[in-house]
N, C-alpha and C positions, 0 to 999 in steps of 0.2 A: 162474533167474538169467540164463540166456542171453537170454530174451525181454526182461528189464529192460534189459540192456546194449544190445540192438538198438534199443529205444525211445529210449534216451539218444543213441545214435549218429545216429538219424534226426532227433531234435530239434536236435542240433548242426549237421547238414547244412542244416536249414531256416534256422537262425540265420545260417549262413555265406552263404546265398543272399540273405536279406532285409536284413541289417544294412547292407551297403554301399549298397544302394539308398536306404534311409532317410537315411543320412549324406549321400549325394550330393544328395538332394532339398533338404535344409536348406542345403547350401553353395550350390546354384544360386539359392535365394531370396536369400541374402545377396549373392551376386555381382551379381545383377541389380538390387540396390538397391530391393527391393520394400518400401517403407515403409508402415506402417499409417496410412491417411488416414481418420480418424474422421468428418470432415465429410461424407463420402459413405457411410459405413457405419452411422452412428448416426442415430436420429431426433432432432428438435430438442431435446426435453426431456432425453434422456440425454446429448446433446452439451453442453447448458448445465450440467448437473450436473458434468460432468468438466472443462469448460474455462471455466466461469463467465461465458460469453457465449452468446447465441443464435447460430445460424449467420449471421444478418444482421449482428449486432454483430461477430462474428469477421471477416466479410468487410470490414466498415468499417475495423477496425484493420489488417487485412492490406493494404488499399489505401493507407493513409497511410504505411506503413513498407516496403512491398514493394521500393521502389527502394534502400533502405538495407540490405536483407538479401538480397543476391544469392545464388544457389544455393551452399551450402557443400559441403564434401567430407567424407565419412566416412573412416574409417581405411583403406578399400580404394580410395579415390579416386573413389567414385561421388558424383554431385551430390545434395544434399539440397535440394529446392525450398523456397521461402519458406513455402508453406502448411504444410509439415511442421515447419519451424523454429518458426513461431509456435505450433503445437500443442504442441511439446515445451516451450517456455517457459511457456505458459499452464498446462500440466499441472503443471509445477514450482511455479508460483505457487499453484495450486489445492490442492496436496497438502502441500508443504513437505517431501516425502520426499527420499530420496537421488537424485542425478542418474542413477545407474545404473538405478534403477527407472523413472524417467521415460523414459529412453532405451529401455529394453526394451519399454515400452508402444508405442513407434513404430518398433521395430526399428532403433534408433540406438545406437551404442556410448556408453559413459560419457564418454570424452574428447570425442567429438563433441557430446554433450548439454551438457557444461560450456561448450564454446565457443559453442554456440547460445544458451544462456541469457544469457551475458554480452553477446553481439552484439545479440540481440533487445532486451534490457533497455536497452542504450545507445541503440538506434534509437528506442525509445518515449520514453525520458527526454529525448531531444533535442526532442521535441514539447511539452515542458512549457510553453514560452513561448506556445504556441498555445492551451493548455487550462487552464493554471493562472496566473491573473493577477488582481490586485486591481482591482475596478471603479472607474471614475472618471467624472466629468462626469455625464451623464444616467443611466448605469448605476448610479452611486453613489446617486443620489436614489431610484431604483427600489428599491435594496437597503435604504435607510432605511425606505421604506414597508413592505416585506415584514417586516422585523424588528418595526417598530412595531405592525403589525396583529396580530402573534402575542402579544406580551407588553407592549406600551405602553412600550418603552424607546426613547428618541429617538436619532437620528443614528448608528445602529449600522451599521458597514461589515462587520464580521466578528468572530468570537470565536476566541480564541487559547488553545492549551493544548499540553502536551507528552505524548507517549505512548512507551512503551518497546517496541522491537522486538527480540526475542531474536536473538542471533547466536552463531556458534561463536567460541571463544576466538581472537582475532586473533593473527597471528604478528608481534607488535611487542614491543619491549623493555618498555614500560610498560603491559602489557595489563590490569593491575588497574584502570586508570582506566575501563575499559569495564564493570566490575562495578557494577551499580546497587544501590540500597539494599535491594532485595529479594533480592539474592544471586546473580543470574545476569548473564551478559554480555549487553550490549544497546547499541543506539544510542538516544539520547533524541531523538525526532523532534518538531520543532516544526511544528504545523499550524494554519492559520487557515481557519475554515469560514465560508461565507456562509449565507444563510437557506435555500438549497436543499440544504444538506449537501454542498456541493462544496468542494474545496480551492481557495483563492485564494492560498495561499502555503504552501510546505513547505521545511523545512531538515532535511536527513537526513545529518549528518556528525559530530554531537557524541557523545562517549562517554556511556555510561549514567550515570556518576556526576555529570555536569554538571547544575547547577541550571537550571530553566526560565528564570529571569530573566537568567542569564548568556547563554544562547543568544539571547534576544531582544536584549540589549544589544549583542551582537556581530554582529547580522544586518543585512543591507542594508535590510530592510523597516523596521527601527527608525529608521535614519537618514533614510529617505524620509518617514516620518511626522513626525519631528522637523523636517524641512524643509517641512512643510505641503504635500506633494505630493498628499495624498489628502484627500478631503472626507468626513470621518466619523470614528467612534471604533471602537476595539477594546474588547472585554470580556474580562477574564481573571479567574482565581481569585485567592485570597489569596497564592499563590506569586509573584505579580508585585507590584511597587510601583505605586501609583496615580500616573499621569502625565497630562500634558495630553491625550494621545491614547489613553490606556489606562485604562478605568474598572474598578476592582476593588470588592469588597464592603467595607462597614464591618466592622471587626473586632469592635467593640462598639457596635452601633447604639443610638442614643438616640431614643426617641420613635417615633411612628407613621410619620412620613415616611421616616426612615432605614430602618426595618424594611420598609416597602413597597418602597423602592429595592432593598434586598438581595434581596427575593423576586423582583422583576422581573428583576434582574440575573442571578440564578442560573438562572431559567427560560429566559432568553434565551440565555445562554452554554452551556446544555446541548446546543445544536445541535452543538458541536464534539465532545462526548463521543459523541453518536449517530453522527456522521460517522465517527469512529474505529471504532465498533462495526460499522457497515455495511461499511466498508473492509476490516477484518480478517476479517469473515465471508465476504466475497467471495473474499479471497485468504488462506487459512488459513496459508500459510507465514509470514505476519507475526505469527501467534500461536505457532506451534509452534517457530519458529526458522529463520533463513535460514542454511543450512549451505554457505556459499560464502566466497570471499575477501572481505575487508573492503570493497575498492573495488567489487566486484560487488554486495555487499549494499546499499551506498548507491544504486547504480543501480537495483536491484530495487525498493527502497522508493519512489524517485521515479517509476519506470515504473508501478508499481501505483497510485500516486496519479493519474497521468495517465489510466490505464485506468478508475479509479473515476469520474472526471469524465466520461469518454466514456460510461460506462454510464448515468450520470444524464442526460446530454444525450439519449441514445437511448431513455430510459425502459426500460432493461433491467430484467427482474425482479430484485429484491434477494433476499438471503439473510438472513432474520430482520431485516428493515429496522428494526423498532422496538426492537430490543434494544440498549441503549446499552453503550458501553465502560465497565467498572467504574471508578468515580471514584477517581482516584489523585492527590490534590492534594499539591503540594510543601508543605513547611513554610512558614508565613507568614514574610514577609520585611519588614524595615524599609526605609525609604528613600523614602516618599512625598514627592514634591516639592510645593512650595507651589502652583504653578500647577495641578497635578493635583488637589489638594484643593479648590482654588477652583472648578474646572470641575465636580467632583463635587457640591459644595454647590449650585452654580447649577442643576444638573439636578434635585437633590432639591427645591429650592424651587419650581421651575417646573412639575414634572410629578408630584410625589409628596406635596405638601402636602395 
């Protein structure tokens, strides 16, 4: 019994010696602000899997926003350099997990991670005018050719649709308007895709219960098309009314020509579904749910659309590129205007007879 007590006493003495040293070592790392910098610690493929960009793509994004994300401070007052801030934000986009987890991965506290995600998202979203725009003039004619070469549908400038991005229940009085018909809280995001599967327009502010056609009617892009500011047509599903600038399928096609029109129209506008699929696979937070404040969620959606376009421009490797977003058409809507029907009939007669 005496030997056993002596061994216990010796073990306690060892613990008393080593435990303070271990504790002090951890505190020193935190006080010195030693953040985990994966761009130097990981190879390119492992970095891409975690941050959804190669190191070259990451550096490109960092260069365009570095001036807008000066070194932040953690809870201990130590500076967090821009390279770490961008890593924290991209890791959040790439996982959709809680901010405390993303912060831990880079030795950043949860409050600091929350501020970083909001600040970086705002900095990237401010670049939307440079990377998300509807082509016009010569660029519009080139886009017509690209779409026509694929499915023989004329004068297409882009394809429009809505997609739901899950969000946490917002802290607003009428929060139920954010519950979509599938039963979860979401933002109904309007996107217009070009032939290269890039965003040329995005609207990310409407509650999940809002119909696609209402979002379009209240958008600036609709007013600009109605004012003939753009040279070309949009294609949409039956959730939109047929209009002079927006071609939708025939609900009950009659004859070979209208059936051929519907086939070409559906194949052509599938580009927007594929774009949504690639976008959400690159940034899984858009699928699993954006667990942040409502205003920050809107910024994140716009920021990831900008990043998606940058990835396409830089030929960054995609994540399951050919897997489309599941088709989720709104209920068919009445309200085709006479001019829209006339334009559609003219296209049928000229190209699908």
